[in-house]
C-alpha positions in Angstrom: 99.1 79.1 80.9 102.6 79.1 78.9 105.7 80.7 79.8 105.7 83.4 77.7 101.8 84.4 78.5 102.9 84.2 82.3 106.1 86.5 81.8 103.8 88.7 79.9 101.3 88.7 82.4 103.7 89.5 85.0 105.3 92.4 83.4 101.9 94.0 82.5 101.0 93.5 86.5 104.7 95.0 87.8 104.1 98.1 84.9 100.6 98.5 86.4 101.8 99.0 89.7 104.5 101.3 88.9 102.3 103.6 86.6 99.5 103.4 89.9 102.7 104.5 92.0 103.3 107.1 89.7 99.6 108.6 89.6 99.3 108.3 93.3 102.3 110.8 93.5 100.5 113.6 91.6 99.4 116.1 94.2 96.5 117.4 92.0 94.7 113.9 92.5 91.2 114.3 94.4 91.3 112.1 97.6 88.6 110.1 96.4 91.1 109.2 93.0 93.6 108.2 95.6 91.6 105.8 97.5 90.3 104.1 94.3 93.8 104.2 93.0 95.1 102.5 96.1 92.0 99.7 95.9 93.2 99.2 92.2 96.9 98.9 93.6 96.2 96.4 96.3 94.2 93.9 94.2 96.7 94.1 91.6 99.8 93.8 94.4 97.5 90.6 95.6 97.1 89.0 92.0 100.8 89.4 91.4 101.6 87.7 94.7 99.1 84.7 94.1 100.8 84.4 90.5 104.2 84.2 92.0 103.3 81.8 94.5 101.6 79.6 91.6 104.8 79.1 89.9 
C-alpha cells in the first residue's frame, strides 16, 4: 500500500466514524438501527487501530 493510499484509507475511516457518531445522535433512530450502527462503528474503529499499528 502506498503512502497516499494509506492516508486516504485513514481519512475515509475517520470520516466514517464521524458520520456514524452523528447518526447515533439522531433521536429518531430505532434501537435495532442503533445496535447495527454500534457494530459498524466498532468494526471501523478496530480496523483503524490495526491500520495505525501496522504503520
